N, CA, C, O and CB atoms as a CASP TS submission, in Angstrom:
PFRMAT TS
TARGET T0000
AUTHOR 0000-0000-0000
METHOD Language model
MODEL 1
PARENT N/A
ATOM      1  N   MET     1     -11.178  22.988   8.196  1.00  0.00           N
ATOM      2  CA  MET     1     -11.649  21.904   7.390  1.00  0.00           C
ATOM      3  C   MET     1     -11.648  20.637   8.237  1.00  0.00           C
ATOM      4  O   MET     1     -10.619  20.264   8.801  1.00  0.00           O
ATOM      5  CB  MET     1     -10.787  21.740   6.126  1.00  0.00           C
ATOM      6  N   ASN     2     -12.778  19.990   8.323  1.00  0.00           N
ATOM      7  CA  ASN     2     -12.888  18.722   9.048  1.00  0.00           C
ATOM      8  C   ASN     2     -12.765  17.568   8.072  1.00  0.00           C
ATOM      9  O   ASN     2     -13.557  17.445   7.138  1.00  0.00           O
ATOM     10  CB  ASN     2     -14.225  18.636   9.822  1.00  0.00           C
ATOM     11  N   LEU     3     -11.784  16.737   8.288  1.00  0.00           N
ATOM     12  CA  LEU     3     -11.585  15.555   7.454  1.00  0.00           C
ATOM     13  C   LEU     3     -12.161  14.334   8.161  1.00  0.00           C
ATOM     14  O   LEU     3     -12.098  14.253   9.387  1.00  0.00           O
ATOM     15  CB  LEU     3     -10.080  15.345   7.137  1.00  0.00           C
ATOM     16  N   PRO     4     -12.723  13.380   7.413  1.00  0.00           N
ATOM     17  CA  PRO     4     -13.265  12.179   8.055  1.00  0.00           C
ATOM     18  C   PRO     4     -12.145  11.327   8.652  1.00  0.00           C
ATOM     19  O   PRO     4     -11.037  11.278   8.118  1.00  0.00           O
ATOM     20  CB  PRO     4     -14.079  11.349   7.044  1.00  0.00           C
ATOM     21  N   ARG     5     -12.446  10.663   9.756  1.00  0.00           N
ATOM     22  CA  ARG     5     -11.475   9.788  10.419  1.00  0.00           C
ATOM     23  C   ARG     5     -11.314   8.502   9.609  1.00  0.00           C
ATOM     24  O   ARG     5     -12.291   7.971   9.079  1.00  0.00           O
ATOM     25  CB  ARG     5     -11.920   9.465  11.880  1.00  0.00           C
ATOM     26  N   LEU     6     -10.088   8.008   9.515  1.00  0.00           N
ATOM     27  CA  LEU     6      -9.793   6.740   8.842  1.00  0.00           C
ATOM     28  C   LEU     6      -8.990   5.875   9.799  1.00  0.00           C
ATOM     29  O   LEU     6      -7.833   6.178  10.091  1.00  0.00           O
ATOM     30  CB  LEU     6      -9.012   6.967   7.498  1.00  0.00           C
ATOM     31  N   SER     7      -9.595   4.803  10.289  1.00  0.00           N
ATOM     32  CA  SER     7      -8.898   3.856  11.165  1.00  0.00           C
ATOM     33  C   SER     7      -8.330   2.740  10.303  1.00  0.00           C
ATOM     34  O   SER     7      -8.962   2.304   9.341  1.00  0.00           O
ATOM     35  CB  SER     7      -9.854   3.282  12.269  1.00  0.00           C
ATOM     36  N   ARG     8      -7.128   2.279  10.653  1.00  0.00           N
ATOM     37  CA  ARG     8      -6.443   1.237   9.867  1.00  0.00           C
ATOM     38  C   ARG     8      -5.831   0.201  10.787  1.00  0.00           C
ATOM     39  O   ARG     8      -5.420   0.498  11.909  1.00  0.00           O
ATOM     40  CB  ARG     8      -5.352   1.852   8.964  1.00  0.00           C
ATOM     41  N   PHE     9      -5.782  -1.027  10.281  1.00  0.00           N
ATOM     42  CA  PHE     9      -5.055  -2.100  10.942  1.00  0.00           C
ATOM     43  C   PHE     9      -4.357  -2.870   9.844  1.00  0.00           C
ATOM     44  O   PHE     9      -5.006  -3.340   8.910  1.00  0.00           O
ATOM     45  CB  PHE     9      -6.003  -3.027  11.802  1.00  0.00           C
ATOM     46  N   GLY    10      -3.023  -3.011   9.940  1.00  0.00           N
ATOM     47  CA  GLY    10      -2.305  -3.645   8.847  1.00  0.00           C
ATOM     48  C   GLY    10      -1.129  -4.476   9.298  1.00  0.00           C
ATOM     49  O   GLY    10      -0.747  -4.489  10.468  1.00  0.00           O
ATOM     50  N   PHE    11      -0.571  -5.165   8.330  1.00  0.00           N
ATOM     51  CA  PHE    11       0.584  -6.034   8.539  1.00  0.00           C
ATOM     52  C   PHE    11       1.532  -5.839   7.364  1.00  0.00           C
ATOM     53  O   PHE    11       1.117  -5.898   6.206  1.00  0.00           O
ATOM     54  CB  PHE    11       0.156  -7.539   8.681  1.00  0.00           C
ATOM     55  N   THR    12       2.799  -5.607   7.663  1.00  0.00           N
ATOM     56  CA  THR    12       3.833  -5.444   6.643  1.00  0.00           C
ATOM     57  C   THR    12       4.872  -6.538   6.825  1.00  0.00           C
ATOM     58  O   THR    12       5.299  -6.815   7.946  1.00  0.00           O
ATOM     59  CB  THR    12       4.493  -4.032   6.723  1.00  0.00           C
ATOM     60  N   MET    13       5.275  -7.158   5.728  1.00  0.00           N
ATOM     61  CA  MET    13       6.272  -8.236   5.786  1.00  0.00           C
ATOM     62  C   MET    13       7.408  -7.929   4.825  1.00  0.00           C
ATOM     63  O   MET    13       7.186  -7.750   3.628  1.00  0.00           O
ATOM     64  CB  MET    13       5.631  -9.613   5.446  1.00  0.00           C
ATOM     65  N   ASN    14       8.639  -7.866   5.359  1.00  0.00           N
ATOM     66  CA  ASN    14       9.832  -7.736   4.529  1.00  0.00           C
ATOM     67  C   ASN    14      10.360  -9.133   4.225  1.00  0.00           C
ATOM     68  O   ASN    14      10.613  -9.913   5.144  1.00  0.00           O
ATOM     69  CB  ASN    14      10.923  -6.862   5.234  1.00  0.00           C
ATOM     70  N   TYR    15      10.527  -9.451   2.961  1.00  0.00           N
ATOM     71  CA  TYR    15      11.033 -10.759   2.554  1.00  0.00           C
ATOM     72  C   TYR    15      12.536 -10.762   2.373  1.00  0.00           C
ATOM     73  O   TYR    15      13.173 -11.815   2.418  1.00  0.00           O
ATOM     74  CB  TYR    15      10.370 -11.198   1.275  1.00  0.00           C
ATOM     75  N   VAL    16      13.103  -9.588   2.169  1.00  0.00           N
ATOM     76  CA  VAL    16      14.546  -9.440   1.989  1.00  0.00           C
ATOM     77  C   VAL    16      14.995  -8.351   2.953  1.00  0.00           C
ATOM     78  O   VAL    16      14.290  -7.359   3.138  1.00  0.00           O
ATOM     79  CB  VAL    16      14.925  -9.088   0.488  1.00  0.00           C
ATOM     80  N   ASP    17      16.145  -8.522   3.559  1.00  0.00           N
ATOM     81  CA  ASP    17      16.679  -7.560   4.521  1.00  0.00           C
ATOM     82  C   ASP    17      16.743  -6.159   3.903  1.00  0.00           C
ATOM     83  O   ASP    17      17.430  -5.975   2.898  1.00  0.00           O
ATOM     84  CB  ASP    17      18.079  -7.999   5.003  1.00  0.00           C
ATOM     85  N   PRO    18      16.041  -5.156   4.479  1.00  0.00           N
ATOM     86  CA  PRO    18      16.043  -3.818   3.899  1.00  0.00           C
ATOM     87  C   PRO    18      17.394  -3.106   3.993  1.00  0.00           C
ATOM     88  O   PRO    18      17.566  -2.046   3.392  1.00  0.00           O
ATOM     89  CB  PRO    18      15.000  -2.986   4.570  1.00  0.00           C
ATOM     90  N   GLN    19      18.349  -3.661   4.730  1.00  0.00           N
ATOM     91  CA  GLN    19      19.677  -3.059   4.808  1.00  0.00           C
ATOM     92  C   GLN    19      20.549  -3.446   3.610  1.00  0.00           C
ATOM     93  O   GLN    19      21.617  -2.867   3.411  1.00  0.00           O
ATOM     94  CB  GLN    19      20.363  -3.475   6.107  1.00  0.00           C
ATOM     95  N   GLN    20      20.114  -4.394   2.833  1.00  0.00           N
ATOM     96  CA  GLN    20      20.869  -4.821   1.653  1.00  0.00           C
ATOM     97  C   GLN    20      20.522  -3.928   0.464  1.00  0.00           C
ATOM     98  O   GLN    20      19.820  -2.929   0.623  1.00  0.00           O
ATOM     99  CB  GLN    20      20.575  -6.308   1.319  1.00  0.00           C
ATOM    100  N   SER    21      21.006  -4.278  -0.718  1.00  0.00           N
ATOM    101  CA  SER    21      20.766  -3.443  -1.896  1.00  0.00           C
ATOM    102  C   SER    21      19.462  -3.799  -2.608  1.00  0.00           C
ATOM    103  O   SER    21      19.140  -3.187  -3.626  1.00  0.00           O
ATOM    104  CB  SER    21      21.926  -3.572  -2.865  1.00  0.00           C
ATOM    105  N   PHE    22      18.703  -4.774  -2.098  1.00  0.00           N
ATOM    106  CA  PHE    22      17.417  -5.144  -2.691  1.00  0.00           C
ATOM    107  C   PHE    22      16.387  -5.294  -1.580  1.00  0.00           C
ATOM    108  O   PHE    22      16.694  -5.810  -0.506  1.00  0.00           O
ATOM    109  CB  PHE    22      17.535  -6.459  -3.519  1.00  0.00           C
ATOM    110  N   ARG    23      15.173  -4.846  -1.842  1.00  0.00           N
ATOM    111  CA  ARG    23      14.101  -4.944  -0.847  1.00  0.00           C
ATOM    112  C   ARG    23      12.846  -5.454  -1.521  1.00  0.00           C
ATOM    113  O   ARG    23      12.504  -5.020  -2.622  1.00  0.00           O
ATOM    114  CB  ARG    23      13.835  -3.574  -0.164  1.00  0.00           C
ATOM    115  N   LEU    24      12.159  -6.375  -0.864  1.00  0.00           N
ATOM    116  CA  LEU    24      10.890  -6.917  -1.344  1.00  0.00           C
ATOM    117  C   LEU    24       9.966  -7.007  -0.141  1.00  0.00           C
ATOM    118  O   LEU    24      10.307  -7.634   0.862  1.00  0.00           O
ATOM    119  CB  LEU    24      11.075  -8.324  -2.042  1.00  0.00           C
ATOM    120  N   MET    25       8.784  -6.374  -0.239  1.00  0.00           N
ATOM    121  CA  MET    25       7.870  -6.380   0.897  1.00  0.00           C
ATOM    122  C   MET    25       6.425  -6.413   0.430  1.00  0.00           C
ATOM    123  O   MET    25       6.119  -6.074  -0.713  1.00  0.00           O
ATOM    124  CB  MET    25       8.109  -5.159   1.782  1.00  0.00           C
ATOM    125  N   SER    26       5.533  -6.830   1.339  1.00  0.00           N
ATOM    126  CA  SER    26       4.097  -6.819   1.051  1.00  0.00           C
ATOM    127  C   SER    26       3.370  -6.172   2.232  1.00  0.00           C
ATOM    128  O   SER    26       3.866  -6.135   3.358  1.00  0.00           O
ATOM    129  CB  SER    26       3.558  -8.274   0.786  1.00  0.00           C
ATOM    130  N   VAL    27       2.169  -5.662   1.924  1.00  0.00           N
ATOM    131  CA  VAL    27       1.346  -4.989   2.924  1.00  0.00           C
ATOM    132  C   VAL    27      -0.079  -5.499   2.795  1.00  0.00           C
ATOM    133  O   VAL    27      -0.593  -5.625   1.684  1.00  0.00           O
ATOM    134  CB  VAL    27       1.403  -3.437   2.759  1.00  0.00           C
ATOM    135  N   LEU    28      -0.719  -5.791   3.913  1.00  0.00           N
ATOM    136  CA  LEU    28      -2.134  -6.156   3.963  1.00  0.00           C
ATOM    137  C   LEU    28      -2.770  -5.259   5.016  1.00  0.00           C
ATOM    138  O   LEU    28      -2.308  -5.213   6.156  1.00  0.00           O
ATOM    139  CB  LEU    28      -2.344  -7.699   4.297  1.00  0.00           C
ATOM    140  N   GLU    29      -3.840  -4.538   4.635  1.00  0.00           N
ATOM    141  CA  GLU    29      -4.414  -3.541   5.535  1.00  0.00           C
ATOM    142  C   GLU    29      -5.930  -3.552   5.428  1.00  0.00           C
ATOM    143  O   GLU    29      -6.480  -3.705   4.337  1.00  0.00           O
ATOM    144  CB  GLU    29      -3.865  -2.138   5.219  1.00  0.00           C
ATOM    145  N   VAL    30      -6.606  -3.390   6.564  1.00  0.00           N
ATOM    146  CA  VAL    30      -8.054  -3.194   6.601  1.00  0.00           C
ATOM    147  C   VAL    30      -8.278  -1.751   7.019  1.00  0.00           C
ATOM    148  O   VAL    30      -7.669  -1.270   7.974  1.00  0.00           O
ATOM    149  CB  VAL    30      -8.772  -4.211   7.588  1.00  0.00           C
ATOM    150  N   GLN    31      -9.166  -1.056   6.290  1.00  0.00           N
ATOM    151  CA  GLN    31      -9.464   0.345   6.582  1.00  0.00           C
ATOM    152  C   GLN    31     -10.929   0.496   6.970  1.00  0.00           C
ATOM    153  O   GLN    31     -11.806  -0.139   6.386  1.00  0.00           O
ATOM    154  CB  GLN    31      -9.133   1.240   5.369  1.00  0.00           C
ATOM    155  N   TRP    32     -11.182   1.346   7.964  1.00  0.00           N
ATOM    156  CA  TRP    32     -12.540   1.666   8.404  1.00  0.00           C
ATOM    157  C   TRP    32     -12.722   3.172   8.321  1.00  0.00           C
ATOM    158  O   TRP    32     -12.483   3.872   9.304  1.00  0.00           O
ATOM    159  CB  TRP    32     -12.810   1.146   9.857  1.00  0.00           C
ATOM    160  N   PRO    33     -13.140   3.688   7.168  1.00  0.00           N
ATOM    161  CA  PRO    33     -13.357   5.131   7.068  1.00  0.00           C
ATOM    162  C   PRO    33     -14.662   5.541   7.752  1.00  0.00           C
ATOM    163  O   PRO    33     -15.641   4.794   7.746  1.00  0.00           O
ATOM    164  CB  PRO    33     -13.373   5.567   5.595  1.00  0.00           C
ATOM    165  N   GLU    34     -14.659   6.710   8.327  1.00  0.00           N
ATOM    166  CA  GLU    34     -15.837   7.224   9.010  1.00  0.00           C
ATOM    167  C   GLU    34     -16.998   7.351   8.025  1.00  0.00           C
ATOM    168  O   GLU    34     -16.861   7.991   6.982  1.00  0.00           O
ATOM    169  CB  GLU    34     -15.533   8.586   9.671  1.00  0.00           C
ATOM    170  N   GLY    35     -18.137   6.746   8.352  1.00  0.00           N
ATOM    171  CA  GLY    35     -19.321   6.851   7.522  1.00  0.00           C
ATOM    172  C   GLY    35     -19.373   5.872   6.355  1.00  0.00           C
ATOM    173  O   GLY    35     -20.286   5.962   5.534  1.00  0.00           O
ATOM    174  N   ARG    36     -18.436   4.948   6.252  1.00  0.00           N
ATOM    175  CA  ARG    36     -18.414   3.966   5.165  1.00  0.00           C
ATOM    176  C   ARG    36     -18.130   2.583   5.743  1.00  0.00           C
ATOM    177  O   ARG    36     -17.764   2.447   6.910  1.00  0.00           O
ATOM    178  CB  ARG    36     -17.347   4.343   4.090  1.00  0.00           C
ATOM    179  N   GLY    37     -18.304   1.561   4.911  1.00  0.00           N
ATOM    180  CA  GLY    37     -17.961   0.204   5.318  1.00  0.00           C
ATOM    181  C   GLY    37     -16.457  -0.022   5.245  1.00  0.00           C
ATOM    182  O   GLY    37     -15.711   0.831   4.765  1.00  0.00           O
ATOM    183  N   GLN    38     -16.025  -1.176   5.725  1.00  0.00           N
ATOM    184  CA  GLN    38     -14.594  -1.482   5.714  1.00  0.00           C
ATOM    185  C   GLN    38     -14.091  -1.756   4.306  1.00  0.00           C
ATOM    186  O   GLN    38     -14.869  -2.041   3.395  1.00  0.00           O
ATOM    187  CB  GLN    38     -14.302  -2.677   6.608  1.00  0.00           C
ATOM    188  N   ARG    39     -12.784  -1.665   4.146  1.00  0.00           N
ATOM    189  CA  ARG    39     -12.122  -1.867   2.862  1.00  0.00           C
ATOM    190  C   ARG    39     -10.827  -2.629   3.111  1.00  0.00           C
ATOM    191  O   ARG    39     -10.131  -2.363   4.091  1.00  0.00           O
ATOM    192  CB  ARG    39     -11.846  -0.505   2.142  1.00  0.00           C
ATOM    193  N   LEU    40     -10.499  -3.568   2.239  1.00  0.00           N
ATOM    194  CA  LEU    40      -9.265  -4.339   2.317  1.00  0.00           C
ATOM    195  C   LEU    40      -8.308  -3.848   1.236  1.00  0.00           C
ATOM    196  O   LEU    40      -8.698  -3.680   0.081  1.00  0.00           O
ATOM    197  CB  LEU    40      -9.543  -5.863   2.162  1.00  0.00           C
ATOM    198  N   VAL    41      -7.055  -3.619   1.619  1.00  0.00           N
ATOM    199  CA  VAL    41      -6.027  -3.169   0.679  1.00  0.00           C
ATOM    200  C   VAL    41      -4.846  -4.126   0.780  1.00  0.00           C
ATOM    201  O   VAL    41      -4.380  -4.430   1.878  1.00  0.00           O
ATOM    202  CB  VAL    41      -5.584  -1.689   0.972  1.00  0.00           C
ATOM    203  N   ALA    42      -4.360  -4.603  -0.372  1.00  0.00           N
ATOM    204  CA  ALA    42      -3.180  -5.470  -0.425  1.00  0.00           C
ATOM    205  C   ALA    42      -2.208  -4.893  -1.441  1.00  0.00           C
ATOM    206  O   ALA    42      -2.614  -4.444  -2.513  1.00  0.00           O
ATOM    207  CB  ALA    42      -3.567  -6.943  -0.794  1.00  0.00           C
ATOM    208  N   GLY    43      -0.924  -4.907  -1.102  1.00  0.00           N
ATOM    209  CA  GLY    43       0.057  -4.323  -2.015  1.00  0.00           C
ATOM    210  C   GLY    43       1.432  -4.905  -1.823  1.00  0.00           C
ATOM    211  O   GLY    43       1.676  -5.695  -0.911  1.00  0.00           O
ATOM    212  N   GLY    44       2.328  -4.498  -2.702  1.00  0.00           N
ATOM    213  CA  GLY    44       3.709  -4.948  -2.640  1.00  0.00           C
ATOM    214  C   GLY    44       4.647  -3.877  -3.146  1.00  0.00           C
ATOM    215  O   GLY    44       4.244  -2.966  -3.870  1.00  0.00           O
ATOM    216  N   GLU    45       5.914  -3.996  -2.755  1.00  0.00           N
ATOM    217  CA  GLU    45       6.931  -3.041  -3.171  1.00  0.00           C
ATOM    218  C   GLU    45       8.240  -3.775  -3.401  1.00  0.00           C
ATOM    219  O   GLU    45       8.610  -4.667  -2.638  1.00  0.00           O
ATOM    220  CB  GLU    45       7.108  -1.921  -2.119  1.00  0.00           C
ATOM    221  N   ALA    46       8.930  -3.392  -4.453  1.00  0.00           N
ATOM    222  CA  ALA    46      10.273  -3.906  -4.729  1.00  0.00           C
ATOM    223  C   ALA    46      11.197  -2.710  -4.918  1.00  0.00           C
ATOM    224  O   ALA    46      10.832  -1.724  -5.558  1.00  0.00           O
ATOM    225  CB  ALA    46      10.288  -4.844  -5.997  1.00  0.00           C
ATOM    226  N   HIS    47      12.392  -2.806  -4.356  1.00  0.00           N
ATOM    227  CA  HIS    47      13.353  -1.701  -4.416  1.00  0.00           C
ATOM    228  C   HIS    47      14.735  -2.277  -4.686  1.00  0.00           C
ATOM    229  O   HIS    47      15.183  -3.184  -3.984  1.00  0.00           O
ATOM    230  CB  HIS    47      13.345  -0.864  -3.093  1.00  0.00           C
ATOM    231  N   GLY    48      15.394  -1.762  -5.681  1.00  0.00           N
ATOM    232  CA  GLY    48      16.764  -2.179  -5.987  1.00  0.00           C
ATOM    233  C   GLY    48      17.683  -0.982  -5.965  1.00  0.00           C
ATOM    234  O   GLY    48      17.287   0.110  -6.370  1.00  0.00           O
ATOM    235  N   ASP    49      18.911  -1.170  -5.496  1.00  0.00           N
ATOM    236  CA  ASP    49      19.867  -0.070  -5.417  1.00  0.00           C
ATOM    237  C   ASP    49      21.232  -0.553  -5.879  1.00  0.00           C
ATOM    238  O   ASP    49      21.991  -1.140  -5.108  1.00  0.00           O
ATOM    239  CB  ASP    49      19.946   0.495  -3.977  1.00  0.00           C
ATOM    240  N   GLN    50      21.531  -0.304  -7.125  1.00  0.00           N
ATOM    241  CA  GLN    50      22.842  -0.632  -7.683  1.00  0.00           C
ATOM    242  C   GLN    50      23.487   0.666  -8.172  1.00  0.00           C
ATOM    243  O   GLN    50      23.802   0.806  -9.354  1.00  0.00           O
ATOM    244  CB  GLN    50      22.722  -1.684  -8.850  1.00  0.00           C
ATOM    245  N   GLY    51      23.676   1.598  -7.263  1.00  0.00           N
ATOM    246  CA  GLY    51      24.201   2.912  -7.619  1.00  0.00           C
ATOM    247  C   GLY    51      23.093   3.936  -7.794  1.00  0.00           C
ATOM    248  O   GLY    51      23.255   5.090  -7.398  1.00  0.00           O
ATOM    249  N   VAL    52      21.957   3.533  -8.386  1.00  0.00           N
ATOM    250  CA  VAL    52      20.780   4.384  -8.544  1.00  0.00           C
ATOM    251  C   VAL    52      19.595   3.591  -8.012  1.00  0.00           C
ATOM    252  O   VAL    52      19.330   2.489  -8.492  1.00  0.00           O
ATOM    253  CB  VAL    52      20.561   4.821 -10.052  1.00  0.00           C
ATOM    254  N   GLY    53      18.878   4.127  -7.033  1.00  0.00           N
ATOM    255  CA  GLY    53      17.747   3.418  -6.440  1.00  0.00           C
ATOM    256  C   GLY    53      16.523   3.455  -7.334  1.00  0.00           C
ATOM    257  O   GLY    53      16.175   4.508  -7.869  1.00  0.00           O
ATOM    258  N   VAL    54      15.870   2.322  -7.499  1.00  0.00           N
ATOM    259  CA  VAL    54      14.639   2.209  -8.282  1.00  0.00           C
ATOM    260  C   VAL    54      13.592   1.511  -7.413  1.00  0.00           C
ATOM    261  O   VAL    54      13.872   0.472  -6.816  1.00  0.00           O
ATOM    262  CB  VAL    54      14.881   1.420  -9.629  1.00  0.00           C
ATOM    263  N   VAL    55      12.384   2.084  -7.341  1.00  0.00           N
ATOM    264  CA  VAL    55      11.306   1.532  -6.526  1.00  0.00           C
ATOM    265  C   VAL    55      10.083   1.323  -7.402  1.00  0.00           C
ATOM    266  O   VAL    55       9.743   2.182  -8.215  1.00  0.00           O
ATOM    267  CB  VAL    55      10.974   2.462  -5.327  1.00  0.00           C
ATOM    268  N   GLY    56       9.413   0.168  -7.236  1.00  0.00           N
ATOM    269  CA  GLY    56       8.156  -0.095  -7.918  1.00  0.00           C
ATOM    270  C   GLY    56       7.116  -0.546  -6.902  1.00  0.00           C
ATOM    271  O   GLY    56       7.421  -1.335  -6.008  1.00  0.00           O
ATOM    272  N   ARG    57       5.871  -0.043  -7.035  1.00  0.00           N
ATOM    273  CA  ARG    57       4.795  -0.379  -6.102  1.00  0.00           C
ATOM    274  C   ARG    57       3.542  -0.749  -6.878  1.00  0.00           C
ATOM    275  O   ARG    57       3.268  -0.198  -7.944  1.00  0.00           O
ATOM    276  CB  ARG    57       4.508   0.800  -5.138  1.00  0.00           C
ATOM    277  N   LEU    58       2.781  -1.699  -6.324  1.00  0.00           N
ATOM    278  CA  LEU    58       1.521  -2.136  -6.909  1.00  0.00           C
ATOM    279  C   LEU    58       0.581  -2.486  -5.766  1.00  0.00           C
ATOM    280  O   LEU    58       0.985  -3.155  -4.815  1.00  0.00           O
ATOM    281  CB  LEU    58       1.724  -3.354  -7.877  1.00  0.00           C
ATOM    282  N   ALA    59      -0.691  -2.034  -5.851  1.00  0.00           N
ATOM    283  CA  ALA    59      -1.653  -2.310  -4.777  1.00  0.00           C
ATOM    284  C   ALA    59      -3.055  -2.459  -5.348  1.00  0.00           C
ATOM    285  O   ALA    59      -3.374  -1.920  -6.407  1.00  0.00           O
ATOM    286  CB  ALA    59      -1.627  -1.190  -3.715  1.00  0.00           C
ATOM    287  N   TYR    60      -3.884  -3.201  -4.624  1.00  0.00           N
ATOM    288  CA  TYR    60      -5.287  -3.380  -4.976  1.00  0.00           C
ATOM    289  C   TYR    60      -6.134  -3.101  -3.742  1.00  0.00           C
ATOM    290  O   TYR    60      -5.818  -3.567  -2.648  1.00  0.00           O
ATOM    291  CB  TYR    60      -5.556  -4.815  -5.527  1.00  0.00           C
ATOM    292  N   GLY    61      -7.209  -2.341  -3.920  1.00  0.00           N
ATOM    293  CA  GLY    61      -8.129  -2.061  -2.823  1.00  0.00           C
ATOM    294  C   GLY    61      -9.535  -2.491  -3.194  1.00  0.00           C
ATOM    295  O   GLY    61      -9.987  -2.230  -4.309  1.00  0.00           O
ATOM    296  N   SER    62     -10.231  -3.144  -2.279  1.00  0.00           N
ATOM    297  CA  SER    62     -11.601  -3.572  -2.537  1.00  0.00           C
ATOM    298  C   SER    62     -12.523  -2.353  -2.656  1.00  0.00           C
ATOM    299  O   SER    62     -12.161  -1.248  -2.254  1.00  0.00           O
ATOM    300  CB  SER    62     -12.092  -4.518  -1.415  1.00  0.00           C
ATOM    301  N   LYS    63     -13.711  -2.570  -3.212  1.00  0.00           N
ATOM    302  CA  LYS    63     -14.616  -1.466  -3.512  1.00  0.00           C
ATOM    303  C   LYS    63     -15.493  -1.102  -2.323  1.00  0.00           C
ATOM    304  O   LYS    63     -15.833  -1.954  -1.502  1.00  0.00           O
ATOM    305  CB  LYS    63     -15.485  -1.816  -4.696  1.00  0.00           C
ATOM    306  N   TRP    64     -15.858   0.185  -2.241  1.00  0.00           N
ATOM    307  CA  TRP    64     -16.899   0.655  -1.352  1.00  0.00           C
ATOM    308  C   TRP    64     -18.164   0.764  -2.184  1.00  0.00           C
ATOM    309  O   TRP    64     -18.089   0.944  -3.400  1.00  0.00           O
ATOM    310  CB  TRP    64     -16.522   2.022  -0.678  1.00  0.00           C
ATOM    311  N   THR    65     -19.310   0.659  -1.558  1.00  0.00           N
ATOM    312  CA  THR    65     -20.562   0.672  -2.321  1.00  0.00           C
ATOM    313  C   THR    65     -20.898   2.048  -2.878  1.00  0.00           C
ATOM    314  O   THR    65     -21.408   2.135  -3.995  1.00  0.00           O
ATOM    315  CB  THR    65     -21.699   0.193  -1.453  1.00  0.00           C
ATOM    316  N   ASP    66     -20.633   3.125  -2.144  1.00  0.00           N
ATOM    317  CA  ASP    66     -21.041   4.459  -2.592  1.00  0.00           C
ATOM    318  C   ASP    66     -19.908   5.323  -3.121  1.00  0.00           C
ATOM    319  O   ASP    66     -20.151   6.445  -3.564  1.00  0.00           O
ATOM    320  CB  ASP    66     -21.700   5.170  -1.474  1.00  0.00           C
ATOM    321  N   TYR    67     -18.678   4.829  -3.084  1.00  0.00           N
ATOM    322  CA  TYR    67     -17.535   5.616  -3.548  1.00  0.00           C
ATOM    323  C   TYR    67     -16.436   4.654  -3.945  1.00  0.00           C
ATOM    324  O   TYR    67     -16.148   3.704  -3.217  1.00  0.00           O
ATOM    325  CB  TYR    67     -17.037   6.616  -2.452  1.00  0.00           C
ATOM    326  N   GLN    68     -15.824   4.886  -5.080  1.00  0.00           N
ATOM    327  CA  GLN    68     -14.763   3.980  -5.514  1.00  0.00           C
ATOM    328  C   GLN    68     -13.562   4.749  -6.040  1.00  0.00           C
ATOM    329  O   GLN    68     -13.576   5.222  -7.176  1.00  0.00           O
ATOM    330  CB  GLN    68     -15.280   3.028  -6.585  1.00  0.00           C
ATOM    331  N   PRO    69     -12.520   4.876  -5.219  1.00  0.00           N
ATOM    332  CA  PRO    69     -11.265   5.332  -5.795  1.00  0.00           C
ATOM    333  C   PRO    69     -10.728   4.227  -6.703  1.00  0.00           C
ATOM    334  O   PRO    69     -11.300   3.137  -6.741  1.00  0.00           O
ATOM    335  CB  PRO    69     -10.229   5.704  -4.680  1.00  0.00           C
ATOM    336  N   ALA    70      -9.679   4.477  -7.412  1.00  0.00           N
ATOM    337  CA  ALA    70      -9.115   3.455  -8.303  1.00  0.00           C
ATOM    338  C   ALA    70      -8.821   2.186  -7.506  1.00  0.00           C
ATOM    339  O   ALA    70      -8.178   2.240  -6.458  1.00  0.00           O
ATOM    340  CB  ALA    70      -7.821   3.976  -8.998  1.00  0.00           C
ATOM    341  N   ALA    71      -9.296   1.039  -8.012  1.00  0.00           N
ATOM    342  CA  ALA    71      -9.085  -0.230  -7.323  1.00  0.00           C
ATOM    343  C   ALA    71      -7.620  -0.666  -7.398  1.00  0.00           C
ATOM    344  O   ALA    71      -7.082  -1.198  -6.426  1.00  0.00           O
ATOM    345  CB  ALA    71      -9.988  -1.313  -7.921  1.00  0.00           C
ATOM    346  N   MET    72      -6.978  -0.448  -8.534  1.00  0.00           N
ATOM    347  CA  MET    72      -5.577  -0.836  -8.734  1.00  0.00           C
ATOM    348  C   MET    72      -4.740   0.440  -8.822  1.00  0.00           C
ATOM    349  O   MET    72      -5.048   1.346  -9.595  1.00  0.00           O
ATOM    350  CB  MET    72      -5.402  -1.719 -10.031  1.00  0.00           C
ATOM    351  N   THR    73      -3.694   0.495  -8.030  1.00  0.00           N
ATOM    352  CA  THR    73      -2.785   1.630  -8.078  1.00  0.00           C
ATOM    353  C   THR    73      -1.361   1.129  -8.290  1.00  0.00           C
ATOM    354  O   THR    73      -1.027   0.004  -7.920  1.00  0.00           O
ATOM    355  CB  THR    73      -2.885   2.472  -6.785  1.00  0.00           C
ATOM    356  N   TYR    74      -0.541   1.963  -8.880  1.00  0.00           N
ATOM    357  CA  TYR    74       0.853   1.600  -9.122  1.00  0.00           C
ATOM    358  C   TYR    74       1.699   2.852  -9.068  1.00  0.00           C
ATOM    359  O   TYR    74       1.183   3.962  -9.199  1.00  0.00           O
ATOM    360  CB  TYR    74       1.023   0.881 -10.484  1.00  0.00           C
ATOM    361  N   GLY    75       2.965   2.685  -8.881  1.00  0.00           N
ATOM    362  CA  GLY    75       3.862   3.826  -8.850  1.00  0.00           C
ATOM    363  C   GLY    75       5.302   3.377  -8.894  1.00  0.00           C
ATOM    364  O   GLY    75       5.609   2.194  -8.742  1.00  0.00           O
ATOM    365  N   GLY    76       6.160   4.314  -9.099  1.00  0.00           N
ATOM    366  CA  GLY    76       7.576   4.022  -9.158  1.00  0.00           C
ATOM    367  C   GLY    76       8.390   5.290  -9.036  1.00  0.00           C
ATOM    368  O   GLY    76       7.870   6.391  -9.218  1.00  0.00           O
ATOM    369  N   ALA    77       9.655   5.137  -8.732  1.00  0.00           N
ATOM    370  CA  ALA    77      10.549   6.283  -8.605  1.00  0.00           C
ATOM    371  C   ALA    77      11.992   5.800  -8.773  1.00  0.00           C
ATOM    372  O   ALA    77      12.273   4.608  -8.655  1.00  0.00           O
ATOM    373  CB  ALA    77      10.352   7.001  -7.227  1.00  0.00           C
ATOM    374  N   TRP    78      12.890   6.726  -9.045  1.00  0.00           N
ATOM    375  CA  TRP    78      14.314   6.420  -9.044  1.00  0.00           C
ATOM    376  C   TRP    78      15.071   7.575  -8.491  1.00  0.00           C
ATOM    377  O   TRP    78      16.298   7.523  -8.401  1.00  0.00           O
ATOM    378  CB  TRP    78      14.812   6.080 -10.436  1.00  0.00           C
TER
END
């Protein structure tokens, strides 16, 4: 199975020391999928650990003209 190439360039910023019990970070990424135009993705993550770890994520990706995965994505775990 041949999968299309996806080139990425991004920047991640931690606002709180990840060695502590709380983490807050953001991500900004540009994607260049093979055969499509570029796409911008921006997201954030918060993680708290007070005996039980809880993670929440939220991201937005700009649209492609001929294909559109969900523009807004979210997730979480504990």
